[in-house]
PDB file of N, CA, C, O and CB in Angstrom:
ATOM      1  N   UNK A   1      35.573 -41.700 -18.166  1.00  0.00           N
ATOM      2  CA  UNK A   1      35.631 -40.337 -18.625  1.00  0.00           C
ATOM      3  C   UNK A   1      36.100 -39.472 -17.472  1.00  0.00           C
ATOM      4  O   UNK A   1      35.648 -39.650 -16.341  1.00  0.00           O
ATOM      5  CB  UNK A   1      34.262 -39.866 -19.165  1.00  0.00           C
ATOM      6  N   UNK A   2      36.990 -38.547 -17.738  1.00  0.00           N
ATOM      7  CA  UNK A   2      37.370 -37.552 -16.742  1.00  0.00           C
ATOM      8  C   UNK A   2      36.750 -36.233 -17.148  1.00  0.00           C
ATOM      9  O   UNK A   2      36.448 -35.999 -18.318  1.00  0.00           O
ATOM     10  CB  UNK A   2      38.921 -37.429 -16.608  1.00  0.00           C
ATOM     11  N   UNK A   3      36.566 -35.383 -16.166  1.00  0.00           N
ATOM     12  CA  UNK A   3      35.886 -34.133 -16.463  1.00  0.00           C
ATOM     13  C   UNK A   3      36.498 -33.014 -15.639  1.00  0.00           C
ATOM     14  O   UNK A   3      36.537 -33.086 -14.411  1.00  0.00           O
ATOM     15  CB  UNK A   3      34.374 -34.250 -16.187  1.00  0.00           C
ATOM     16  N   UNK A   4      36.970 -31.994 -16.310  1.00  0.00           N
ATOM     17  CA  UNK A   4      37.489 -30.810 -15.642  1.00  0.00           C
ATOM     18  C   UNK A   4      36.602 -29.624 -15.962  1.00  0.00           C
ATOM     19  O   UNK A   4      37.100 -28.522 -16.189  1.00  0.00           O
ATOM     20  CB  UNK A   4      38.946 -30.531 -16.060  1.00  0.00           C
ATOM     21  N   UNK A   5      35.313 -29.832 -15.984  1.00  0.00           N
ATOM     22  CA  UNK A   5      34.347 -28.788 -16.296  1.00  0.00           C
ATOM     23  C   UNK A   5      34.139 -27.922 -15.064  1.00  0.00           C
ATOM     24  O   UNK A   5      33.526 -28.357 -14.089  1.00  0.00           O
ATOM     25  CB  UNK A   5      33.004 -29.396 -16.779  1.00  0.00           C
ATOM     26  N   UNK A   6      34.641 -26.715 -15.107  1.00  0.00           N
ATOM     27  CA  UNK A   6      34.541 -25.818 -13.954  1.00  0.00           C
ATOM     28  C   UNK A   6      33.160 -25.201 -13.818  1.00  0.00           C
ATOM     29  O   UNK A   6      32.900 -24.492 -12.846  1.00  0.00           O
ATOM     30  CB  UNK A   6      35.575 -24.722 -14.058  1.00  0.00           C
ATOM     31  N   UNK A   7      32.259 -25.455 -14.778  1.00  0.00           N
ATOM     32  CA  UNK A   7      30.920 -24.901 -14.670  1.00  0.00           C
ATOM     33  C   UNK A   7      30.015 -25.761 -13.799  1.00  0.00           C
ATOM     34  O   UNK A   7      28.927 -25.322 -13.426  1.00  0.00           O
ATOM     35  CB  UNK A   7      30.312 -24.744 -16.044  1.00  0.00           C
ATOM     36  N   UNK A   8      30.441 -26.975 -13.468  1.00  0.00           N
ATOM     37  CA  UNK A   8      29.633 -27.848 -12.628  1.00  0.00           C
ATOM     38  C   UNK A   8      29.815 -27.491 -11.157  1.00  0.00           C
ATOM     39  O   UNK A   8      30.913 -27.138 -10.726  1.00  0.00           O
ATOM     40  CB  UNK A   8      29.999 -29.318 -12.871  1.00  0.00           C
ATOM     41  N   UNK A   9      28.740 -27.585 -10.397  1.00  0.00           N
ATOM     42  CA  UNK A   9      28.798 -27.386  -8.953  1.00  0.00           C
ATOM     43  C   UNK A   9      28.686 -28.747  -8.289  1.00  0.00           C
ATOM     44  O   UNK A   9      27.621 -29.365  -8.295  1.00  0.00           O
ATOM     45  CB  UNK A   9      27.670 -26.420  -8.458  1.00  0.00           C
ATOM     46  N   UNK A  10      29.783 -29.210  -7.720  1.00  0.00           N
ATOM     47  CA  UNK A  10      29.832 -30.521  -7.085  1.00  0.00           C
ATOM     48  C   UNK A  10      29.397 -30.406  -5.633  1.00  0.00           C
ATOM     49  O   UNK A  10      29.721 -29.434  -4.950  1.00  0.00           O
ATOM     50  CB  UNK A  10      31.247 -31.127  -7.180  1.00  0.00           C
ATOM     51  N   UNK A  11      28.653 -31.419  -5.164  1.00  0.00           N
ATOM     52  CA  UNK A  11      28.235 -31.447  -3.759  1.00  0.00           C
ATOM     53  C   UNK A  11      28.301 -32.875  -3.252  1.00  0.00           C
ATOM     54  O   UNK A  11      28.198 -33.833  -4.019  1.00  0.00           O
ATOM     55  CB  UNK A  11      26.801 -30.868  -3.584  1.00  0.00           C
ATOM     56  N   UNK A  12      28.476 -32.996  -1.939  1.00  0.00           N
ATOM     57  CA  UNK A  12      28.459 -34.333  -1.331  1.00  0.00           C
ATOM     58  C   UNK A  12      27.500 -34.325  -0.158  1.00  0.00           C
ATOM     59  O   UNK A  12      27.090 -33.268   0.321  1.00  0.00           O
ATOM     60  CB  UNK A  12      29.884 -34.768  -0.873  1.00  0.00           C
ATOM     61  N   UNK A  13      27.153 -35.497   0.290  1.00  0.00           N
ATOM     62  CA  UNK A  13      26.176 -35.669   1.343  1.00  0.00           C
ATOM     63  C   UNK A  13      26.606 -34.962   2.618  1.00  0.00           C
ATOM     64  O   UNK A  13      27.788 -34.931   2.961  1.00  0.00           O
ATOM     65  CB  UNK A  13      25.949 -37.139   1.610  1.00  0.00           C
ATOM     66  N   UNK A  14      25.630 -34.397   3.312  1.00  0.00           N
ATOM     67  CA  UNK A  14      25.914 -33.795   4.614  1.00  0.00           C
ATOM     68  C   UNK A  14      26.267 -34.881   5.633  1.00  0.00           C
ATOM     69  O   UNK A  14      26.789 -34.576   6.705  1.00  0.00           O
ATOM     70  CB  UNK A  14      24.703 -32.966   5.106  1.00  0.00           C
ATOM     71  N   UNK A  15      25.990 -36.128   5.309  1.00  0.00           N
ATOM     72  CA  UNK A  15      26.334 -37.251   6.188  1.00  0.00           C
ATOM     73  C   UNK A  15      27.743 -37.775   5.930  1.00  0.00           C
ATOM     74  O   UNK A  15      28.174 -38.744   6.554  1.00  0.00           O
ATOM     75  CB  UNK A  15      25.329 -38.380   6.011  1.00  0.00           C
ATOM     76  N   UNK A  16      28.450 -37.141   5.021  1.00  0.00           N
ATOM     77  CA  UNK A  16      29.810 -37.563   4.719  1.00  0.00           C
ATOM     78  C   UNK A  16      30.680 -37.379   5.963  1.00  0.00           C
ATOM     79  O   UNK A  16      30.608 -36.348   6.632  1.00  0.00           O
ATOM     80  CB  UNK A  16      30.386 -36.761   3.515  1.00  0.00           C
ATOM     81  N   UNK A  17      31.490 -38.373   6.262  1.00  0.00           N
ATOM     82  CA  UNK A  17      32.353 -38.312   7.438  1.00  0.00           C
ATOM     83  C   UNK A  17      33.484 -37.307   7.274  1.00  0.00           C
ATOM     84  O   UNK A  17      33.721 -36.793   6.181  1.00  0.00           O
ATOM     85  CB  UNK A  17      32.925 -39.679   7.731  1.00  0.00           C
ATOM     86  N   UNK A  18      34.168 -37.040   8.358  1.00  0.00           N
ATOM     87  CA  UNK A  18      35.268 -36.080   8.355  1.00  0.00           C
ATOM     88  C   UNK A  18      36.404 -36.511   7.435  1.00  0.00           C
ATOM     89  O   UNK A  18      37.137 -35.668   6.917  1.00  0.00           O
ATOM     90  CB  UNK A  18      35.794 -35.890   9.763  1.00  0.00           C
ATOM     91  N   UNK A  19      36.555 -37.821   7.229  1.00  0.00           N
ATOM     92  CA  UNK A  19      37.628 -38.313   6.364  1.00  0.00           C
ATOM     93  C   UNK A  19      37.342 -38.042   4.895  1.00  0.00           C
ATOM     94  O   UNK A  19      38.247 -38.122   4.064  1.00  0.00           O
ATOM     95  CB  UNK A  19      37.834 -39.803   6.579  1.00  0.00           C
ATOM     96  N   UNK A  20      36.096 -37.723   4.563  1.00  0.00           N
ATOM     97  CA  UNK A  20      35.748 -37.371   3.196  1.00  0.00           C
ATOM     98  C   UNK A  20      35.619 -38.532   2.237  1.00  0.00           C
ATOM     99  O   UNK A  20      35.667 -38.334   1.023  1.00  0.00           O
ATOM    100  CB  UNK A  20      36.743 -36.452   2.676  1.00  0.00           C
ATOM    101  N   UNK A  21      35.455 -39.739   2.751  1.00  0.00           N
ATOM    102  CA  UNK A  21      35.303 -40.911   1.881  1.00  0.00           C
ATOM    103  C   UNK A  21      33.875 -40.922   1.346  1.00  0.00           C
ATOM    104  O   UNK A  21      32.980 -41.514   1.950  1.00  0.00           O
ATOM    105  CB  UNK A  21      35.629 -42.247   2.650  1.00  0.00           C
ATOM    106  N   UNK A  22      33.676 -40.278   0.235  1.00  0.00           N
ATOM    107  CA  UNK A  22      32.325 -40.082  -0.257  1.00  0.00           C
ATOM    108  C   UNK A  22      32.365 -39.893  -1.773  1.00  0.00           C
ATOM    109  O   UNK A  22      33.433 -39.768  -2.373  1.00  0.00           O
ATOM    110  CB  UNK A  22      31.653 -38.868   0.437  1.00  0.00           C
ATOM    111  N   UNK A  23      31.205 -39.875  -2.360  1.00  0.00           N
ATOM    112  CA  UNK A  23      31.081 -39.479  -3.749  1.00  0.00           C
ATOM    113  C   UNK A  23      30.471 -38.086  -3.801  1.00  0.00           C
ATOM    114  O   UNK A  23      29.783 -37.661  -2.873  1.00  0.00           O
ATOM    115  CB  UNK A  23      30.227 -40.497  -4.551  1.00  0.00           C
ATOM    116  N   UNK A  24      30.726 -37.397  -4.876  1.00  0.00           N
ATOM    117  CA  UNK A  24      30.146 -36.087  -5.107  1.00  0.00           C
ATOM    118  C   UNK A  24      29.276 -36.165  -6.348  1.00  0.00           C
ATOM    119  O   UNK A  24      29.559 -36.944  -7.258  1.00  0.00           O
ATOM    120  CB  UNK A  24      31.244 -34.997  -5.258  1.00  0.00           C
ATOM    121  N   UNK A  25      28.232 -35.373  -6.392  1.00  0.00           N
ATOM    122  CA  UNK A  25      27.357 -35.330  -7.557  1.00  0.00           C
ATOM    123  C   UNK A  25      27.241 -33.902  -8.055  1.00  0.00           C
ATOM    124  O   UNK A  25      27.363 -32.946  -7.289  1.00  0.00           O
ATOM    125  CB  UNK A  25      25.966 -35.902  -7.223  1.00  0.00           C
ATOM    126  N   UNK A  26      27.003 -33.776  -9.352  1.00  0.00           N
ATOM    127  CA  UNK A  26      26.780 -32.476  -9.978  1.00  0.00           C
ATOM    128  C   UNK A  26      25.703 -32.648 -11.037  1.00  0.00           C
ATOM    129  O   UNK A  26      25.677 -33.646 -11.758  1.00  0.00           O
ATOM    130  CB  UNK A  26      28.101 -31.899 -10.599  1.00  0.00           C
ATOM    131  N   UNK A  27      24.828 -31.679 -11.121  1.00  0.00           N
ATOM    132  CA  UNK A  27      23.781 -31.713 -12.132  1.00  0.00           C
ATOM    133  C   UNK A  27      24.258 -30.992 -13.384  1.00  0.00           C
ATOM    134  O   UNK A  27      24.795 -29.887 -13.321  1.00  0.00           O
ATOM    135  CB  UNK A  27      22.480 -31.077 -11.601  1.00  0.00           C
ATOM    136  N   UNK A  28      24.050 -31.641 -14.511  1.00  0.00           N
ATOM    137  CA  UNK A  28      24.369 -31.066 -15.816  1.00  0.00           C
ATOM    138  C   UNK A  28      23.096 -31.158 -16.657  1.00  0.00           C
ATOM    139  O   UNK A  28      22.168 -31.872 -16.279  1.00  0.00           O
ATOM    140  CB  UNK A  28      25.589 -31.814 -16.512  1.00  0.00           C
ATOM    141  N   UNK A  29      23.032 -30.464 -17.769  1.00  0.00           N
ATOM    142  CA  UNK A  29      21.845 -30.579 -18.618  1.00  0.00           C
ATOM    143  C   UNK A  29      21.581 -32.043 -18.997  1.00  0.00           C
ATOM    144  O   UNK A  29      22.426 -32.688 -19.617  1.00  0.00           O
ATOM    145  CB  UNK A  29      22.012 -29.721 -19.892  1.00  0.00           C
ATOM    146  N   UNK A  30      20.433 -32.551 -18.629  1.00  0.00           N
ATOM    147  CA  UNK A  30      19.970 -33.903 -18.966  1.00  0.00           C
ATOM    148  C   UNK A  30      20.828 -35.014 -18.373  1.00  0.00           C
ATOM    149  O   UNK A  30      20.759 -36.152 -18.837  1.00  0.00           O
ATOM    150  CB  UNK A  30      19.927 -34.062 -20.453  1.00  0.00           C
ATOM    151  N   UNK A  31      21.640 -34.710 -17.353  1.00  0.00           N
ATOM    152  CA  UNK A  31      22.489 -35.744 -16.758  1.00  0.00           C
ATOM    153  C   UNK A  31      22.856 -35.387 -15.322  1.00  0.00           C
ATOM    154  O   UNK A  31      22.778 -34.230 -14.908  1.00  0.00           O
ATOM    155  CB  UNK A  31      23.762 -35.942 -17.594  1.00  0.00           C
ATOM    156  N   UNK A  32      23.257 -36.407 -14.581  1.00  0.00           N
ATOM    157  CA  UNK A  32      23.828 -36.227 -13.254  1.00  0.00           C
ATOM    158  C   UNK A  32      25.210 -36.868 -13.303  1.00  0.00           C
ATOM    159  O   UNK A  32      25.351 -38.012 -13.737  1.00  0.00           O
ATOM    160  CB  UNK A  32      22.915 -36.864 -12.114  1.00  0.00           C
ATOM    161  N   UNK A  33      26.217 -36.144 -12.864  1.00  0.00           N
ATOM    162  CA  UNK A  33      27.598 -36.616 -12.869  1.00  0.00           C
ATOM    163  C   UNK A  33      27.970 -37.056 -11.464  1.00  0.00           C
ATOM    164  O   UNK A  33      27.528 -36.449 -10.489  1.00  0.00           O
ATOM    165  CB  UNK A  33      28.567 -35.514 -13.379  1.00  0.00           C
ATOM    166  N   UNK A  34      28.784 -38.113 -11.346  1.00  0.00           N
ATOM    167  CA  UNK A  34      29.206 -38.656 -10.059  1.00  0.00           C
ATOM    168  C   UNK A  34      30.709 -38.891 -10.111  1.00  0.00           C
ATOM    169  O   UNK A  34      31.232 -39.421 -11.092  1.00  0.00           O
ATOM    170  CB  UNK A  34      28.441 -39.977  -9.717  1.00  0.00           C
ATOM    171  N   UNK A  35      31.411 -38.483  -9.027  1.00  0.00           N
ATOM    172  CA  UNK A  35      32.864 -38.702  -8.958  1.00  0.00           C
ATOM    173  C   UNK A  35      33.265 -39.026  -7.523  1.00  0.00           C
ATOM    174  O   UNK A  35      32.495 -38.803  -6.588  1.00  0.00           O
ATOM    175  CB  UNK A  35      33.643 -37.454  -9.471  1.00  0.00           C
ATOM    176  N   UNK A  36      34.461 -39.547  -7.360  1.00  0.00           N
ATOM    177  CA  UNK A  36      35.040 -39.852  -6.060  1.00  0.00           C
ATOM    178  C   UNK A  36      35.573 -38.558  -5.455  1.00  0.00           C
ATOM    179  O   UNK A  36      36.360 -37.860  -6.094  1.00  0.00           O
ATOM    180  CB  UNK A  36      36.169 -40.924  -6.180  1.00  0.00           C
ATOM    181  N   UNK A  37      35.162 -38.230  -4.247  1.00  0.00           N
ATOM    182  CA  UNK A  37      35.583 -36.977  -3.627  1.00  0.00           C
ATOM    183  C   UNK A  37      37.079 -36.938  -3.331  1.00  0.00           C
ATOM    184  O   UNK A  37      37.646 -35.858  -3.166  1.00  0.00           O
ATOM    185  CB  UNK A  37      34.810 -36.754  -2.353  1.00  0.00           C
ATOM    186  N   UNK A  38      37.724 -38.102  -3.260  1.00  0.00           N
ATOM    187  CA  UNK A  38      39.161 -38.142  -3.004  1.00  0.00           C
ATOM    188  C   UNK A  38      39.986 -38.011  -4.282  1.00  0.00           C
ATOM    189  O   UNK A  38      41.204 -37.840  -4.215  1.00  0.00           O
ATOM    190  CB  UNK A  38      39.521 -39.430  -2.296  1.00  0.00           C
ATOM    191  N   UNK A  39      39.343 -38.088  -5.437  1.00  0.00           N
ATOM    192  CA  UNK A  39      40.048 -38.034  -6.722  1.00  0.00           C
ATOM    193  C   UNK A  39      39.245 -37.155  -7.681  1.00  0.00           C
ATOM    194  O   UNK A  39      38.655 -37.648  -8.642  1.00  0.00           O
ATOM    195  CB  UNK A  39      40.254 -39.475  -7.320  1.00  0.00           C
ATOM    196  N   UNK A  40      39.228 -35.870  -7.414  1.00  0.00           N
ATOM    197  CA  UNK A  40      38.358 -34.962  -8.165  1.00  0.00           C
ATOM    198  C   UNK A  40      38.769 -34.799  -9.628  1.00  0.00           C
ATOM    199  O   UNK A  40      37.976 -34.305 -10.431  1.00  0.00           O
ATOM    200  CB  UNK A  40      38.346 -33.613  -7.501  1.00  0.00           C
ATOM    201  N   UNK A  41      39.965 -35.195  -9.987  1.00  0.00           N
ATOM    202  CA  UNK A  41      40.378 -35.132 -11.389  1.00  0.00           C
ATOM    203  C   UNK A  41      40.267 -36.496 -12.067  1.00  0.00           C
ATOM    204  O   UNK A  41      40.636 -36.646 -13.232  1.00  0.00           O
ATOM    205  CB  UNK A  41      41.813 -34.612 -11.495  1.00  0.00           C
ATOM    206  N   UNK A  42      39.765 -37.480 -11.343  1.00  0.00           N
ATOM    207  CA  UNK A  42      39.651 -38.833 -11.863  1.00  0.00           C
ATOM    208  C   UNK A  42      38.389 -39.047 -12.676  1.00  0.00           C
ATOM    209  O   UNK A  42      37.762 -38.091 -13.132  1.00  0.00           O
ATOM    210  CB  UNK A  42      39.693 -39.814 -10.739  1.00  0.00           C
ATOM    211  N   UNK A  43      38.020 -40.303 -12.852  1.00  0.00           N
ATOM    212  CA  UNK A  43      36.869 -40.655 -13.681  1.00  0.00           C
ATOM    213  C   UNK A  43      35.560 -40.066 -13.153  1.00  0.00           C
ATOM    214  O   UNK A  43      35.378 -39.884 -11.949  1.00  0.00           O
ATOM    215  CB  UNK A  43      36.747 -42.160 -13.774  1.00  0.00           C
ATOM    216  N   UNK A  44      34.673 -39.779 -14.075  1.00  0.00           N
ATOM    217  CA  UNK A  44      33.341 -39.259 -13.759  1.00  0.00           C
ATOM    218  C   UNK A  44      32.314 -40.156 -14.437  1.00  0.00           C
ATOM    219  O   UNK A  44      32.417 -40.440 -15.630  1.00  0.00           O
ATOM    220  CB  UNK A  44      33.180 -37.764 -14.219  1.00  0.00           C
ATOM    221  N   UNK A  45      31.322 -40.600 -13.669  1.00  0.00           N
ATOM    222  CA  UNK A  45      30.208 -41.365 -14.226  1.00  0.00           C
ATOM    223  C   UNK A  45      29.096 -40.398 -14.586  1.00  0.00           C
ATOM    224  O   UNK A  45      28.902 -39.387 -13.909  1.00  0.00           O
ATOM    225  CB  UNK A  45      29.703 -42.450 -13.225  1.00  0.00           C
ATOM    226  N   UNK A  46      28.373 -40.701 -15.638  1.00  0.00           N
ATOM    227  CA  UNK A  46      27.268 -39.851 -16.078  1.00  0.00           C
ATOM    228  C   UNK A  46      26.006 -40.701 -16.198  1.00  0.00           C
ATOM    229  O   UNK A  46      26.006 -41.760 -16.825  1.00  0.00           O
ATOM    230  CB  UNK A  46      27.600 -39.157 -17.436  1.00  0.00           C
ATOM    231  N   UNK A  47      24.929 -40.210 -15.579  1.00  0.00           N
ATOM    232  CA  UNK A  47      23.642 -40.901 -15.594  1.00  0.00           C
ATOM    233  C   UNK A  47      22.575 -39.969 -16.153  1.00  0.00           C
ATOM    234  O   UNK A  47      22.568 -38.778 -15.845  1.00  0.00           O
ATOM    235  CB  UNK A  47      23.255 -41.387 -14.171  1.00  0.00           C
ATOM    236  N   UNK A  48      21.686 -40.496 -16.962  1.00  0.00           N
ATOM    237  CA  UNK A  48      20.538 -39.715 -17.411  1.00  0.00           C
ATOM    238  C   UNK A  48      19.700 -39.330 -16.199  1.00  0.00           C
ATOM    239  O   UNK A  48      19.691 -40.045 -15.198  1.00  0.00           O
ATOM    240  CB  UNK A  48      19.687 -40.510 -18.445  1.00  0.00           C
ATOM    241  N   UNK A  49      19.001 -38.213 -16.283  1.00  0.00           N
ATOM    242  CA  UNK A  49      18.227 -37.756 -15.126  1.00  0.00           C
ATOM    243  C   UNK A  49      17.157 -38.759 -14.711  1.00  0.00           C
ATOM    244  O   UNK A  49      16.906 -38.920 -13.517  1.00  0.00           O
ATOM    245  CB  UNK A  49      17.579 -36.418 -15.430  1.00  0.00           C
ATOM    246  N   UNK A  50      16.526 -39.431 -15.655  1.00  0.00           N
ATOM    247  CA  UNK A  50      15.526 -40.447 -15.319  1.00  0.00           C
ATOM    248  C   UNK A  50      16.133 -41.628 -14.602  1.00  0.00           C
ATOM    249  O   UNK A  50      15.562 -42.130 -13.634  1.00  0.00           O
ATOM    250  CB  UNK A  50      14.823 -40.922 -16.564  1.00  0.00           C
ATOM    251  N   UNK A  51      17.293 -42.082 -15.069  1.00  0.00           N
ATOM    252  CA  UNK A  51      17.985 -43.189 -14.416  1.00  0.00           C
ATOM    253  C   UNK A  51      18.398 -42.799 -12.998  1.00  0.00           C
ATOM    254  O   UNK A  51      18.270 -43.600 -12.072  1.00  0.00           O
ATOM    255  CB  UNK A  51      19.217 -43.614 -15.235  1.00  0.00           C
ATOM    256  N   UNK A  52      18.889 -41.581 -12.826  1.00  0.00           N
ATOM    257  CA  UNK A  52      19.313 -41.113 -11.509  1.00  0.00           C
ATOM    258  C   UNK A  52      18.114 -41.029 -10.558  1.00  0.00           C
ATOM    259  O   UNK A  52      18.211 -41.428  -9.398  1.00  0.00           O
ATOM    260  CB  UNK A  52      20.007 -39.738 -11.622  1.00  0.00           C
ATOM    261  N   UNK A  53      17.000 -40.516 -11.045  1.00  0.00           N
ATOM    262  CA  UNK A  53      15.787 -40.429 -10.227  1.00  0.00           C
ATOM    263  C   UNK A  53      15.343 -41.816  -9.778  1.00  0.00           C
ATOM    264  O   UNK A  53      14.955 -42.000  -8.624  1.00  0.00           O
ATOM    265  CB  UNK A  53      14.654 -39.736 -11.009  1.00  0.00           C
ATOM    266  N   UNK A  54      15.398 -42.789 -10.679  1.00  0.00           N
ATOM    267  CA  UNK A  54      15.059 -44.164 -10.334  1.00  0.00           C
ATOM    268  C   UNK A  54      16.010 -44.754  -9.309  1.00  0.00           C
ATOM    269  O   UNK A  54      15.580 -45.464  -8.401  1.00  0.00           O
ATOM    270  CB  UNK A  54      15.055 -45.020 -11.571  1.00  0.00           C
ATOM    271  N   UNK A  55      17.288 -44.469  -9.445  1.00  0.00           N
ATOM    272  CA  UNK A  55      18.284 -44.951  -8.490  1.00  0.00           C
ATOM    273  C   UNK A  55      18.023 -44.375  -7.102  1.00  0.00           C
ATOM    274  O   UNK A  55      18.026 -45.114  -6.118  1.00  0.00           O
ATOM    275  CB  UNK A  55      19.703 -44.585  -8.960  1.00  0.00           C
ATOM    276  N   UNK A  56      17.799 -43.087  -7.014  1.00  0.00           N
ATOM    277  CA  UNK A  56      17.538 -42.436  -5.722  1.00  0.00           C
ATOM    278  C   UNK A  56      16.261 -42.998  -5.096  1.00  0.00           C
ATOM    279  O   UNK A  56      16.214 -43.218  -3.885  1.00  0.00           O
ATOM    280  CB  UNK A  56      17.419 -40.896  -5.896  1.00  0.00           C
ATOM    281  N   UNK A  57      15.238 -43.229  -5.896  1.00  0.00           N
ATOM    282  CA  UNK A  57      13.998 -43.820  -5.379  1.00  0.00           C
ATOM    283  C   UNK A  57      14.274 -45.213  -4.812  1.00  0.00           C
ATOM    284  O   UNK A  57      13.731 -45.573  -3.767  1.00  0.00           O
ATOM    285  CB  UNK A  57      12.921 -43.895  -6.493  1.00  0.00           C
ATOM    286  N   UNK A  58      15.105 -45.991  -5.483  1.00  0.00           N
ATOM    287  CA  UNK A  58      15.471 -47.312  -5.000  1.00  0.00           C
ATOM    288  C   UNK A  58      16.258 -47.257  -3.700  1.00  0.00           C
ATOM    289  O   UNK A  58      16.042 -48.077  -2.808  1.00  0.00           O
ATOM    290  CB  UNK A  58      16.268 -48.037  -6.046  1.00  0.00           C
ATOM    291  N   UNK A  59      17.167 -46.302  -3.587  1.00  0.00           N
ATOM    292  CA  UNK A  59      17.929 -46.126  -2.347  1.00  0.00           C
ATOM    293  C   UNK A  59      16.977 -45.801  -1.201  1.00  0.00           C
ATOM    294  O   UNK A  59      17.057 -46.399  -0.128  1.00  0.00           O
ATOM    295  CB  UNK A  59      18.993 -45.005  -2.504  1.00  0.00           C
ATOM    296  N   UNK A  60      16.091 -44.866  -1.434  1.00  0.00           N
ATOM    297  CA  UNK A  60      15.142 -44.465  -0.383  1.00  0.00           C
ATOM    298  C   UNK A  60      14.203 -45.602   0.012  1.00  0.00           C
ATOM    299  O   UNK A  60      13.771 -45.678   1.163  1.00  0.00           O
ATOM    300  CB  UNK A  60      14.321 -43.266  -0.849  1.00  0.00           C
ATOM    301  N   UNK A  61      13.888 -46.475  -0.924  1.00  0.00           N
ATOM    302  CA  UNK A  61      12.988 -47.602  -0.650  1.00  0.00           C
ATOM    303  C   UNK A  61      13.715 -48.796  -0.029  1.00  0.00           C
ATOM    304  O   UNK A  61      13.082 -49.791   0.324  1.00  0.00           O
ATOM    305  CB  UNK A  61      12.300 -48.038  -1.933  1.00  0.00           C
ATOM    306  N   UNK A  62      15.046 -48.700   0.106  1.00  0.00           N
ATOM    307  CA  UNK A  62      15.814 -49.789   0.691  1.00  0.00           C
ATOM    308  C   UNK A  62      16.157 -50.899  -0.280  1.00  0.00           C
ATOM    309  O   UNK A  62      16.581 -51.978   0.135  1.00  0.00           O
ATOM    310  CB  UNK A  62      15.069 -50.360   1.827  1.00  0.00           C
ATOM    311  N   UNK A  63      15.982 -50.654  -1.548  1.00  0.00           N
ATOM    312  CA  UNK A  63      16.227 -51.673  -2.571  1.00  0.00           C
ATOM    313  C   UNK A  63      17.651 -52.214  -2.568  1.00  0.00           C
ATOM    314  O   UNK A  63      17.877 -53.366  -2.940  1.00  0.00           O
ATOM    315  CB  UNK A  63      15.921 -51.110  -3.922  1.00  0.00           C
ATOM    316  N   UNK A  64      18.601 -51.401  -2.156  1.00  0.00           N
ATOM    317  CA  UNK A  64      20.017 -51.790  -2.201  1.00  0.00           C
ATOM    318  C   UNK A  64      20.588 -52.102  -0.830  1.00  0.00           C
ATOM    319  O   UNK A  64      21.794 -52.314  -0.703  1.00  0.00           O
ATOM    320  CB  UNK A  64      20.831 -50.696  -2.840  1.00  0.00           C
ATOM    321  N   UNK A  65      19.744 -52.135   0.207  1.00  0.00           N
ATOM    322  CA  UNK A  65      20.222 -52.440   1.553  1.00  0.00           C
ATOM    323  C   UNK A  65      20.739 -53.866   1.613  1.00  0.00           C
ATOM    324  O   UNK A  65      20.179 -54.769   0.992  1.00  0.00           O
ATOM    325  CB  UNK A  65      19.106 -52.232   2.592  1.00  0.00           C
ATOM    326  N   UNK A  66      21.805 -54.055   2.360  1.00  0.00           N
ATOM    327  CA  UNK A  66      22.342 -55.396   2.549  1.00  0.00           C
ATOM    328  C   UNK A  66      21.528 -56.098   3.631  1.00  0.00           C
ATOM    329  O   UNK A  66      21.224 -55.503   4.665  1.00  0.00           O
ATOM    330  CB  UNK A  66      23.855 -55.349   2.927  1.00  0.00           C
ATOM    331  N   UNK A  67      21.179 -57.347   3.399  1.00  0.00           N
ATOM    332  CA  UNK A  67      20.413 -58.098   4.408  1.00  0.00           C
ATOM    333  C   UNK A  67      21.195 -58.210   5.711  1.00  0.00           C
ATOM    334  O   UNK A  67      22.402 -58.453   5.696  1.00  0.00           O
ATOM    335  CB  UNK A  67      20.058 -59.505   3.884  1.00  0.00           C
ATOM    336  N   UNK A  68      20.514 -58.035   6.826  1.00  0.00           N
ATOM    337  CA  UNK A  68      21.120 -58.225   8.136  1.00  0.00           C
ATOM    338  C   UNK A  68      22.020 -57.105   8.599  1.00  0.00           C
ATOM    339  O   UNK A  68      22.705 -57.252   9.610  1.00  0.00           O
ATOM    340  CB  UNK A  68      21.883 -59.461   8.136  1.00  0.00           C
ATOM    341  N   UNK A  69      22.041 -55.985   7.889  1.00  0.00           N
ATOM    342  CA  UNK A  69      22.914 -54.873   8.303  1.00  0.00           C
ATOM    343  C   UNK A  69      22.082 -53.784   8.899  1.00  0.00           C
ATOM    344  O   UNK A  69      22.617 -52.755   9.313  1.00  0.00           O
ATOM    345  CB  UNK A  69      23.734 -54.325   7.122  1.00  0.00           C
TER     346      UNK A  69
END
């Protein structure tokens, strides 16, 4: 899905490097949208707020860390 919704406020991590290789997120009613910061008119992923909250909790807990890195 692509999205040109100008009502969304997109943001990216403050840890994003100068090259801008990052994803951006925007909150929408009952969903969180995710897109590639280098292709702002490209595909957009949409996650339910509960699923997004679970994903963020997993990231913070190290659930997705690569072994030995």
